[in-house]
Biotite code that builds the C-alpha atoms (Angstrom):
import biotite.structure as struc

atoms = struc.array([
    struc.Atom([26.109, 85.653, -70.795], chain_id="A", res_id=1, res_name="UNK", atom_name="CA", element="C"),
    struc.Atom([24.901, 87.123, -67.721], chain_id="A", res_id=2, res_name="UNK", atom_name="CA", element="C"),
    struc.Atom([25.193, 86.602, -64.070], chain_id="A", res_id=3, res_name="UNK", atom_name="CA", element="C"),
    struc.Atom([23.990, 83.409, -62.479], chain_id="A", res_id=4, res_name="UNK", atom_name="CA", element="C"),
    struc.Atom([20.610, 83.458, -60.788], chain_id="A", res_id=5, res_name="UNK", atom_name="CA", element="C"),
    struc.Atom([22.172, 82.902, -57.490], chain_id="A", res_id=6, res_name="UNK", atom_name="CA", element="C"),
    struc.Atom([24.569, 85.966, -57.702], chain_id="A", res_id=7, res_name="UNK", atom_name="CA", element="C"),
    struc.Atom([21.819, 88.074, -58.917], chain_id="A", res_id=8, res_name="UNK", atom_name="CA", element="C"),
    struc.Atom([19.519, 86.758, -56.000], chain_id="A", res_id=9, res_name="UNK", atom_name="CA", element="C"),
    struc.Atom([22.215, 87.685, -53.593], chain_id="A", res_id=10, res_name="UNK", atom_name="CA", element="C"),
    struc.Atom([22.693, 91.165, -55.257], chain_id="A", res_id=11, res_name="UNK", atom_name="CA", element="C"),
    struc.Atom([18.821, 91.789, -54.849], chain_id="A", res_id=12, res_name="UNK", atom_name="CA", element="C"),
    struc.Atom([18.861, 90.633, -51.315], chain_id="A", res_id=13, res_name="UNK", atom_name="CA", element="C"),
    struc.Atom([21.813, 92.914, -50.377], chain_id="A", res_id=14, res_name="UNK", atom_name="CA", element="C"),
    struc.Atom([19.920, 95.682, -51.940], chain_id="A", res_id=15, res_name="UNK", atom_name="CA", element="C"),
    struc.Atom([16.625, 94.899, -50.138], chain_id="A", res_id=16, res_name="UNK", atom_name="CA", element="C"),
    struc.Atom([18.604, 94.563, -46.902], chain_id="A", res_id=17, res_name="UNK", atom_name="CA", element="C"),
    struc.Atom([20.114, 98.027, -47.519], chain_id="A", res_id=18, res_name="UNK", atom_name="CA", element="C"),
    struc.Atom([16.493, 99.432, -48.408], chain_id="A", res_id=19, res_name="UNK", atom_name="CA", element="C"),
    struc.Atom([15.116, 97.719, -45.027], chain_id="A", res_id=20, res_name="UNK", atom_name="CA", element="C"),
    struc.Atom([18.130, 99.055, -42.843], chain_id="A", res_id=21, res_name="UNK", atom_name="CA", element="C"),
    struc.Atom([17.436, 102.627, -44.261], chain_id="A", res_id=22, res_name="UNK", atom_name="CA", element="C"),
    struc.Atom([13.800, 102.252, -43.661], chain_id="A", res_id=23, res_name="UNK", atom_name="CA", element="C"),
    struc.Atom([14.455, 101.036, -39.944], chain_id="A", res_id=24, res_name="UNK", atom_name="CA", element="C"),
    struc.Atom([16.802, 104.002, -39.291], chain_id="A", res_id=25, res_name="UNK", atom_name="CA", element="C"),
    struc.Atom([14.058, 106.288, -40.648], chain_id="A", res_id=26, res_name="UNK", atom_name="CA", element="C"),
    struc.Atom([11.477, 104.940, -38.401], chain_id="A", res_id=27, res_name="UNK", atom_name="CA", element="C"),
    struc.Atom([13.686, 104.994, -35.419], chain_id="A", res_id=28, res_name="UNK", atom_name="CA", element="C"),
    struc.Atom([14.620, 108.597, -35.923], chain_id="A", res_id=29, res_name="UNK", atom_name="CA", element="C"),
    struc.Atom([10.640, 109.416, -36.613], chain_id="A", res_id=30, res_name="UNK", atom_name="CA", element="C"),
    struc.Atom([9.944, 107.543, -33.182], chain_id="A", res_id=31, res_name="UNK", atom_name="CA", element="C"),
    struc.Atom([12.487, 109.547, -31.169], chain_id="A", res_id=32, res_name="UNK", atom_name="CA", element="C"),
    struc.Atom([10.955, 112.664, -32.644], chain_id="A", res_id=33, res_name="UNK", atom_name="CA", element="C"),
    struc.Atom([7.472, 111.578, -31.817], chain_id="A", res_id=34, res_name="UNK", atom_name="CA", element="C"),
    struc.Atom([8.247, 110.357, -28.359], chain_id="A", res_id=35, res_name="UNK", atom_name="CA", element="C"),
    struc.Atom([10.290, 113.498, -27.348], chain_id="A", res_id=36, res_name="UNK", atom_name="CA", element="C"),
    struc.Atom([7.939, 115.327, -24.805], chain_id="A", res_id=37, res_name="UNK", atom_name="CA", element="C"),
    struc.Atom([9.230, 118.865, -25.959], chain_id="A", res_id=38, res_name="UNK", atom_name="CA", element="C"),
    struc.Atom([7.906, 118.031, -29.510], chain_id="A", res_id=39, res_name="UNK", atom_name="CA", element="C"),
    struc.Atom([4.800, 116.457, -28.233], chain_id="A", res_id=40, res_name="UNK", atom_name="CA", element="C"),
    struc.Atom([4.088, 119.537, -26.002], chain_id="A", res_id=41, res_name="UNK", atom_name="CA", element="C"),
    struc.Atom([4.701, 121.823, -29.146], chain_id="A", res_id=42, res_name="UNK", atom_name="CA", element="C"),
    struc.Atom([2.488, 119.823, -31.387], chain_id="A", res_id=43, res_name="UNK", atom_name="CA", element="C"),
    struc.Atom([-0.441, 118.814, -29.162], chain_id="A", res_id=44, res_name="UNK", atom_name="CA", element="C"),
    struc.Atom([-0.523, 121.090, -26.155], chain_id="A", res_id=45, res_name="UNK", atom_name="CA", element="C"),
    struc.Atom([-4.217, 120.499, -25.260], chain_id="A", res_id=46, res_name="UNK", atom_name="CA", element="C"),
    struc.Atom([-3.541, 116.747, -25.432], chain_id="A", res_id=47, res_name="UNK", atom_name="CA", element="C"),
    struc.Atom([-0.766, 117.037, -23.006], chain_id="A", res_id=48, res_name="UNK", atom_name="CA", element="C"),
    struc.Atom([-2.611, 119.324, -20.702], chain_id="A", res_id=49, res_name="UNK", atom_name="CA", element="C"),
    struc.Atom([-5.716, 116.923, -20.821], chain_id="A", res_id=50, res_name="UNK", atom_name="CA", element="C"),
    struc.Atom([-3.427, 113.999, -20.015], chain_id="A", res_id=51, res_name="UNK", atom_name="CA", element="C"),
    struc.Atom([-1.674, 115.565, -17.035], chain_id="A", res_id=52, res_name="UNK", atom_name="CA", element="C"),
    struc.Atom([-4.902, 116.963, -15.740], chain_id="A", res_id=53, res_name="UNK", atom_name="CA", element="C"),
    struc.Atom([-6.448, 113.386, -15.911], chain_id="A", res_id=54, res_name="UNK", atom_name="CA", element="C"),
    struc.Atom([-3.416, 111.839, -14.056], chain_id="A", res_id=55, res_name="UNK", atom_name="CA", element="C"),
    struc.Atom([-3.370, 114.663, -11.471], chain_id="A", res_id=56, res_name="UNK", atom_name="CA", element="C"),
    struc.Atom([-7.222, 113.868, -10.911], chain_id="A", res_id=57, res_name="UNK", atom_name="CA", element="C"),
    struc.Atom([-6.649, 110.203, -10.654], chain_id="A", res_id=58, res_name="UNK", atom_name="CA", element="C"),
    struc.Atom([-4.107, 110.537, -8.013], chain_id="A", res_id=59, res_name="UNK", atom_name="CA", element="C"),
    struc.Atom([-6.148, 113.013, -6.129], chain_id="A", res_id=60, res_name="UNK", atom_name="CA", element="C"),
    struc.Atom([-9.014, 110.697, -6.084], chain_id="A", res_id=61, res_name="UNK", atom_name="CA", element="C"),
    struc.Atom([-6.812, 107.691, -4.989], chain_id="A", res_id=62, res_name="UNK", atom_name="CA", element="C"),
    struc.Atom([-5.302, 109.789, -2.150], chain_id="A", res_id=63, res_name="UNK", atom_name="CA", element="C"),
    struc.Atom([-8.663, 110.911, -1.111], chain_id="A", res_id=64, res_name="UNK", atom_name="CA", element="C"),
    struc.Atom([-10.233, 107.413, -1.250], chain_id="A", res_id=65, res_name="UNK", atom_name="CA", element="C"),
    struc.Atom([-7.216, 106.114, 0.801], chain_id="A", res_id=66, res_name="UNK", atom_name="CA", element="C"),
    struc.Atom([-7.587, 108.684, 3.538], chain_id="A", res_id=67, res_name="UNK", atom_name="CA", element="C"),
    struc.Atom([-11.409, 108.144, 3.631], chain_id="A", res_id=68, res_name="UNK", atom_name="CA", element="C"),
    struc.Atom([-10.876, 104.259, 3.921], chain_id="A", res_id=69, res_name="UNK", atom_name="CA", element="C"),
    struc.Atom([-8.473, 104.738, 6.642], chain_id="A", res_id=70, res_name="UNK", atom_name="CA", element="C"),
    struc.Atom([-10.662, 106.909, 8.577], chain_id="A", res_id=71, res_name="UNK", atom_name="CA", element="C"),
    struc.Atom([-13.608, 104.370, 8.063], chain_id="A", res_id=72, res_name="UNK", atom_name="CA", element="C"),
    struc.Atom([-11.299, 101.496, 9.209], chain_id="A", res_id=73, res_name="UNK", atom_name="CA", element="C"),
    struc.Atom([-10.365, 103.420, 12.495], chain_id="A", res_id=74, res_name="UNK", atom_name="CA", element="C"),
    struc.Atom([-14.108, 104.134, 13.171], chain_id="A", res_id=75, res_name="UNK", atom_name="CA", element="C"),
    struc.Atom([-14.792, 100.325, 12.662], chain_id="A", res_id=76, res_name="UNK", atom_name="CA", element="C"),
    struc.Atom([-11.905, 99.393, 15.010], chain_id="A", res_id=77, res_name="UNK", atom_name="CA", element="C"),
    struc.Atom([-13.389, 102.017, 17.613], chain_id="A", res_id=78, res_name="UNK", atom_name="CA", element="C"),
    struc.Atom([-16.875, 100.483, 17.310], chain_id="A", res_id=79, res_name="UNK", atom_name="CA", element="C"),
    struc.Atom([-15.532, 96.711, 17.641], chain_id="A", res_id=80, res_name="UNK", atom_name="CA", element="C"),
    struc.Atom([-13.265, 97.841, 20.678], chain_id="A", res_id=81, res_name="UNK", atom_name="CA", element="C"),
    struc.Atom([-16.592, 99.423, 22.216], chain_id="A", res_id=82, res_name="UNK", atom_name="CA", element="C"),
    struc.Atom([-18.499, 96.467, 21.478], chain_id="A", res_id=83, res_name="UNK", atom_name="CA", element="C"),
    struc.Atom([-16.048, 93.961, 23.036], chain_id="A", res_id=84, res_name="UNK", atom_name="CA", element="C"),
    struc.Atom([-16.161, 96.088, 26.220], chain_id="A", res_id=85, res_name="UNK", atom_name="CA", element="C"),
    struc.Atom([-13.518, 98.829, 25.813], chain_id="A", res_id=86, res_name="UNK", atom_name="CA", element="C"),
    struc.Atom([-10.889, 97.002, 27.581], chain_id="A", res_id=87, res_name="UNK", atom_name="CA", element="C"),
    struc.Atom([-8.212, 98.172, 24.961], chain_id="A", res_id=88, res_name="UNK", atom_name="CA", element="C"),
    struc.Atom([-7.742, 101.128, 27.211], chain_id="A", res_id=89, res_name="UNK", atom_name="CA", element="C"),
    struc.Atom([-6.046, 98.801, 29.665], chain_id="A", res_id=90, res_name="UNK", atom_name="CA", element="C"),
    struc.Atom([-3.314, 98.207, 27.114], chain_id="A", res_id=91, res_name="UNK", atom_name="CA", element="C"),
    struc.Atom([-0.192, 100.227, 27.316], chain_id="A", res_id=92, res_name="UNK", atom_name="CA", element="C"),
    struc.Atom([1.348, 102.270, 24.738], chain_id="A", res_id=93, res_name="UNK", atom_name="CA", element="C"),
    struc.Atom([2.865, 99.923, 22.080], chain_id="A", res_id=94, res_name="UNK", atom_name="CA", element="C"),
    struc.Atom([0.552, 97.014, 22.957], chain_id="A", res_id=95, res_name="UNK", atom_name="CA", element="C"),
    struc.Atom([-2.454, 99.054, 22.077], chain_id="A", res_id=96, res_name="UNK", atom_name="CA", element="C"),
    struc.Atom([-0.905, 100.197, 18.899], chain_id="A", res_id=97, res_name="UNK", atom_name="CA", element="C"),
    struc.Atom([-0.019, 96.554, 17.854], chain_id="A", res_id=98, res_name="UNK", atom_name="CA", element="C"),
    struc.Atom([-3.620, 95.389, 18.652], chain_id="A", res_id=99, res_name="UNK", atom_name="CA", element="C"),
    struc.Atom([-4.999, 98.129, 16.489], chain_id="A", res_id=100, res_name="UNK", atom_name="CA", element="C"),
    struc.Atom([-2.732, 97.347, 13.686], chain_id="A", res_id=101, res_name="UNK", atom_name="CA", element="C"),
    struc.Atom([-3.246, 93.737, 13.930], chain_id="A", res_id=102, res_name="UNK", atom_name="CA", element="C"),
    struc.Atom([-7.151, 94.337, 13.896], chain_id="A", res_id=103, res_name="UNK", atom_name="CA", element="C"),
    struc.Atom([-6.991, 96.658, 10.984], chain_id="A", res_id=104, res_name="UNK", atom_name="CA", element="C"),
    struc.Atom([-4.927, 93.868, 8.905], chain_id="A", res_id=105, res_name="UNK", atom_name="CA", element="C"),
    struc.Atom([-7.317, 91.152, 9.894], chain_id="A", res_id=106, res_name="UNK", atom_name="CA", element="C"),
    struc.Atom([-10.250, 93.381, 8.966], chain_id="A", res_id=107, res_name="UNK", atom_name="CA", element="C"),
    struc.Atom([-8.651, 94.198, 5.432], chain_id="A", res_id=108, res_name="UNK", atom_name="CA", element="C"),
    struc.Atom([-7.883, 90.403, 4.736], chain_id="A", res_id=109, res_name="UNK", atom_name="CA", element="C"),
    struc.Atom([-11.503, 89.723, 5.443], chain_id="A", res_id=110, res_name="UNK", atom_name="CA", element="C"),
    struc.Atom([-12.883, 92.581, 3.399], chain_id="A", res_id=111, res_name="UNK", atom_name="CA", element="C"),
    struc.Atom([-10.528, 92.306, 0.428], chain_id="A", res_id=112, res_name="UNK", atom_name="CA", element="C"),
    struc.Atom([-11.795, 90.872, -2.621], chain_id="A", res_id=113, res_name="UNK", atom_name="CA", element="C"),
    struc.Atom([-8.850, 90.246, -4.932], chain_id="A", res_id=114, res_name="UNK", atom_name="CA", element="C"),
    struc.Atom([-8.752, 90.059, -8.585], chain_id="A", res_id=115, res_name="UNK", atom_name="CA", element="C"),
    struc.Atom([-8.518, 86.264, -8.549], chain_id="A", res_id=116, res_name="UNK", atom_name="CA", element="C"),
    struc.Atom([-12.012, 86.277, -6.815], chain_id="A", res_id=117, res_name="UNK", atom_name="CA", element="C"),
    struc.Atom([-13.431, 88.727, -9.191], chain_id="A", res_id=118, res_name="UNK", atom_name="CA", element="C"),
    struc.Atom([-12.163, 86.826, -12.221], chain_id="A", res_id=119, res_name="UNK", atom_name="CA", element="C"),
    struc.Atom([-13.743, 83.525, -10.807], chain_id="A", res_id=120, res_name="UNK", atom_name="CA", element="C"),
    struc.Atom([-16.966, 85.471, -10.258], chain_id="A", res_id=121, res_name="UNK", atom_name="CA", element="C"),
    struc.Atom([-16.857, 86.582, -13.923], chain_id="A", res_id=122, res_name="UNK", atom_name="CA", element="C"),
    struc.Atom([-16.268, 83.140, -15.430], chain_id="A", res_id=123, res_name="UNK", atom_name="CA", element="C"),
    struc.Atom([-19.069, 81.637, -13.013], chain_id="A", res_id=124, res_name="UNK", atom_name="CA", element="C"),
    struc.Atom([-21.645, 84.412, -14.033], chain_id="A", res_id=125, res_name="UNK", atom_name="CA", element="C"),
    struc.Atom([-20.590, 83.786, -17.845], chain_id="A", res_id=126, res_name="UNK", atom_name="CA", element="C"),
    struc.Atom([-21.000, 79.992, -17.594], chain_id="A", res_id=127, res_name="UNK", atom_name="CA", element="C"),
    struc.Atom([-24.280, 80.533, -15.864], chain_id="A", res_id=128, res_name="UNK", atom_name="CA", element="C"),
    struc.Atom([-25.521, 82.806, -18.473], chain_id="A", res_id=129, res_name="UNK", atom_name="CA", element="C"),
    struc.Atom([-24.471, 80.297, -21.218], chain_id="A", res_id=130, res_name="UNK", atom_name="CA", element="C"),
    struc.Atom([-26.082, 77.330, -19.512], chain_id="A", res_id=131, res_name="UNK", atom_name="CA", element="C"),
    struc.Atom([-29.105, 79.397, -19.166], chain_id="A", res_id=132, res_name="UNK", atom_name="CA", element="C"),
    struc.Atom([-29.294, 80.473, -22.953], chain_id="A", res_id=133, res_name="UNK", atom_name="CA", element="C"),
    struc.Atom([-28.828, 76.696, -24.002], chain_id="A", res_id=134, res_name="UNK", atom_name="CA", element="C"),
    struc.Atom([-31.349, 75.492, -21.703], chain_id="A", res_id=135, res_name="UNK", atom_name="CA", element="C"),
    struc.Atom([-33.947, 77.983, -23.108], chain_id="A", res_id=136, res_name="UNK", atom_name="CA", element="C"),
    struc.Atom([-33.043, 77.324, -26.603], chain_id="A", res_id=137, res_name="UNK", atom_name="CA", element="C"),
    struc.Atom([-33.379, 73.534, -25.983], chain_id="A", res_id=138, res_name="UNK", atom_name="CA", element="C"),
    struc.Atom([-36.637, 73.919, -24.230], chain_id="A", res_id=139, res_name="UNK", atom_name="CA", element="C"),
    struc.Atom([-38.192, 76.113, -27.077], chain_id="A", res_id=140, res_name="UNK", atom_name="CA", element="C"),
    struc.Atom([-37.075, 73.495, -29.707], chain_id="A", res_id=141, res_name="UNK", atom_name="CA", element="C"),
    struc.Atom([-38.251, 70.536, -27.572], chain_id="A", res_id=142, res_name="UNK", atom_name="CA", element="C"),
    struc.Atom([-41.574, 72.415, -26.898], chain_id="A", res_id=143, res_name="UNK", atom_name="CA", element="C"),
    struc.Atom([-42.070, 73.701, -30.453], chain_id="A", res_id=144, res_name="UNK", atom_name="CA", element="C"),
    struc.Atom([-42.414, 77.275, -29.475], chain_id="A", res_id=145, res_name="UNK", atom_name="CA", element="C"),
    struc.Atom([-40.173, 78.451, -32.306], chain_id="A", res_id=146, res_name="UNK", atom_name="CA", element="C"),
    struc.Atom([-40.124, 76.851, -35.675], chain_id="A", res_id=147, res_name="UNK", atom_name="CA", element="C"),
    struc.Atom([-36.867, 75.064, -36.732], chain_id="A", res_id=148, res_name="UNK", atom_name="CA", element="C"),
    struc.Atom([-34.955, 76.721, -39.585], chain_id="A", res_id=149, res_name="UNK", atom_name="CA", element="C"),
    struc.Atom([-35.497, 74.825, -42.741], chain_id="A", res_id=150, res_name="UNK", atom_name="CA", element="C"),
    struc.Atom([-33.365, 76.247, -45.461], chain_id="A", res_id=151, res_name="UNK", atom_name="CA", element="C"),
    struc.Atom([-32.468, 74.246, -48.361], chain_id="A", res_id=152, res_name="UNK", atom_name="CA", element="C"),
])
């Protein structure tokens, strides 16, 4: 006779598991080679150089923007102090620094638009556009401005 169906299935499954394990090991080894920075630099030097240059540029822009924003905030604080009578000069040392710091913090809170507010704005704009489009289509159909599709 021959082997039973269940024994043959078990043998085939064991062989498949072995094949899968070898394939997974080969993929892991290939991934290690592909992710190794030395191999990446050797194979794609221009891509690596471009990536590094992009990152350096992004960091430099971020730092420059932060410096510019801090200077602008200081200028705004000075303008506010002058507008309200310039009495900050009467404050001594730490009190003056604390006042300026608190004022900057409150100005940042007022001026900050977080991702949640932006997301709600996008949702509201999308819903408004959808409602406008629907109203226009309904109006055209009711007024007969465009012929109804008649297929059949």
